[in-house]
Every structure is written in structure tokens, then in C-alpha cells.
N, C-alpha and C positions, 0 to 999 in steps of 0.2 A: 619899075616900081614892082613892090610885093608885090605877090600875090597867096601871101599865106593866110588860109582864113581866119574869122578870127574866133577864139576858143569858147564852144556851147558851158555856157554856166549849168556845172552839174550840181543837183538838190544832193543833200546829203540825209542821212533819216531820221534826222531829227526838220529838217527840216519837210518833211515828203508830211513825216506825221502835222508837226503847226498844218501845210496847207490843209490836209485832211482835218484837220480840228476847224479852221476856220472855212471851209466848206461845207461841215455840218454846222457851222452859228448861222451861216447863211439860206439852211433850206429848210431848218426846223422856222427859221424867223421869218420868210414866206409861205413855208406851208403845216406844219406841225410834225411834233414827229410820227405821229400816226399817215404821217401825207407821202413823206419825204423817203425818197428811193436810194437804193444803195448808187443806180447809175448817176445820179444826179447829184450824189457827194464829188464819185468820180469823175463826171466830165469838172465841175467846178474847183475842184485840186489838180484837174490836167493831169492825173495817171492813167496811168491802164488797169483796167483791173486787177491782174495775179498782181498787184506792189499792192491791190488793199487788202484782197481774201489771202492773200501772203500771210498776212497780218491779225485779219480777225475773219473768223469762221463765218461770221452772216451779218447783216446790220442790228440785230437783237445784242449778238456780241460787242461790237461796237458802243453800241447806246450803251450795251453795261460801264463799261467803260466812261464813257464819254461824257454821261454824265455826274459822274463820282466828283468835278471840277465844283457841283453846285448843291451837293450834297452838305453842305455845311451852310448856307445863304441866313437859311434862319437863325442858327445859333451866332453867326455873325454879325445880323440886327440886333440879336438878345445882348448880348458880350460887348454891342458897344452905345445899347442902354443904361445894361448897369451901371457903365462907366462913366456914362455924363453925370449921374448924380449918386449920392445917399443916400435920395429919400426915395423909397420904393413907390412913393405915393408918381412922384418925377421921372423915376424910374418907368414904369409902367405906362404912364402919357407917350414918352419918348419910343418905346416899340409899339408899337399902337402907331405912332405918325409914321416912323420910322419901314415900318411894315409897307406902310399904303406909297410912301414914298418908293423903293424896292421895285412894288409890284404896279406902280403907274404908268412907268412906256412898258414897249412891246421888252421883252423879253428871253432868253433862254429860260428862267423860273418862271415867266410866268406861261409858256409853252409846258415846261413839266407840267407845272399843277393841270394842265386841260389834260394832258396826257393819264397822267395819274386818272381820272377823272373817270376819260374813256375806256382806258383797258388796263386789264390787271394783271399785266405781265410781272412777270421778278423782278424786275427792272425796277418799275412802280412801287412795287410793293415792295421793293428794299427803301426804296429814297422815300415811303412814307413811312416807314416804321422806323426809319432814321431819325426824323421832323419828329416825330410822337418821342423819339425818345430823348433827344434836346428840348421839346417841352414840359421833362415829365420833373425837373429840379425847377424848371418856373412856379410849376404847379403845386410841387408840393412848400416851398417859400410862401404864395398866396395862399395857400391851404393855410397853412400854419399861421400867418397874420390874421383873418381875419377870423379865427374864430374866436368862440363864439358871441360869435355876431350872427344878423339872419340872414346874412348875404352869403349865397353861394358864388364866389370871385370867378370861382374857375371857368365853371359854368356857365358864365355870362360872358366874361373873357373869351370862351371857346366861341360862342355867339358871336363878338366883335368879330373876333378871326376870320370865322368864317364869311361873313357879310362881308371882310375886305375884298378875300378871293373872290366869291361872286360876283362883286362888285364891278373891280376891274379883271374879268374876265368875262363879265357879261357890257361891256362897253359900248363893245364894236360891234354888239346888234341892235339897243338900243337903250335910252335914257335907263332907269327906273325910278318908279317912283317922282319922274319929273327933274330929277335929278342928274347930269348928264357930267360925267366922270371921264369923256374928254377934251373940257375946257378947265380951265382953274377955279370961274368960281362953284363948280361940283366940285373940287377936290377941297375947297376951303371949305365949304357948307362940312364934306367927314372932316373933317380936320379937324373946326370947333366941335364937331357934335363930337369926337372923340374927347376934348378937354372938359363936357361938358357931363359923360358918363363917366369920367375918371372920378372929377366932382364931385356928383353923386352918388357915387361904389362908399368912395375916400371918406365920403362923411357918415358914413355908419361908421366907421374907423373910430373916427372924432368923437363919434355920439359916444361909442363903448367903452374907449378912454374918461372920459368926460365923469364919465357914473363908476365909472370903478375908482377915478380920484375923489368923486364925491362920497363913495360909499364911504372909504379908511379915514376919511372926515369925521364920516360921523359915525364909525368904530370910537377913534380919538377919544370924540366926546360919550364912550359908554352906550351909543344904544344898542340893541339889539341885532337880532339877524331878522328876526321876521319883520320888524319897522321899515332899516332899513332894505328889506328884497320890498315891499309893499308902498315904500315912497318912488323909489329907482321902476316903478311897474308906467 
């Protein structure tokens, strides 16, 4: 009988890097960014401490690299919503419901938001600033769209986005206004509210366009501007 020992599998550098990443995800989902420890990541990845510290100076440096995978999550949701329809009204509804869908499950993205609120590190400041940068083109688009209406659409949208963040981060502690976001019926109520909000806000846009159309028809009949303004007030 052969006494040759089976060869041990040797992980490549790429294998070890991937094992560290998976270990970090496991720790972050269990403990959050703030409470996760290098020792926990090292143990889960089944590596020796020098292997980790050969790659990263400390946990902060590792996090700086680790979260780059999640820097684009909001822009990805926005891109998907924009591609879903040519109608800005449908795009915005899909964006909000896409955001809710992304946040409803416990995830690294959710923990990253929680960490940003809890701590002001270079990494959390960068991820928050990047997300803001990604939202600016959308904000400019809707500002232009709602020009000449009484609606500050971007300010109202920011309240909705902030509300979705809070509802999903808070749900593990308690329901909010009797809405339980851990249950399907709670999520469904919020999705219906998103659609209602969307209908109300875009109705102002439709009213403006309707008034502009009426004004053009009145001008075509020779009615003076003062009379048109008085009629459309």
C-alpha cells in the first residue's frame, strides 16, 4: 500500500484575498463595521496575522479598499431605473422602489449606511461624498423638469430617500408609526406610498403643462397676457 500523503491544497494570492473579503462580509453582517475586528476576519479567513498585515496596514486601510465594491450601489439602482422607462415619472417611482428593494434585506450596503451615520472616518466620508456626487445629475434633471412649478421636487425626494434609509435601518429595533418593515405588509404599504407620492408630485407638472397649453391657445385667439395671467391664477 502506498504511504504517500495527500497533497495539501495551497491557496493562491487571489484565493486568500477572496477569503478575506468573504470573511469581512460575514463579520460586517454579524457585527457591523464598527464592532468587527481584524482577529475575527483573520480567523474566519483561516489565515495567519502576517498574511493580513502584509496586504493591509490596519483595518481602516482594509475597509477603504473593501467598501469600494459598494461605492456604486446607489448609482447602479439609478441607472437601472432610468433604463426601465423613458418617462421621468416612471423612472422616479422605479428608483424609489428599487432603493427600497435594495435596503430591505440585511446587507453590507445597509451596514455601510449605518457606519456612515455612526462614525466620521476618511472611508465613510468618501463613500457618502461619492453617493452625493452620483445623485447630483439626477437632482439637476428633476430641478429642470419641475422649473416654474411650486414644487421643490429634489427637497421632497431627499425626504423620501432619508425616510427609506431610516425605516430600513430602524426596523430591527421597532416598528415605526405601526409600520413593521420586517413584514411583507409593511413593505407593501411603503411601496404604495411611494406610488401615491409620485402621482401627487407629478400632477403639479401636468397642471403646469396644461396651463401652458391653455395659455398658448388663448394667445392664438389674440387674448392679452394680463388677461391670460388672471385667468390662469
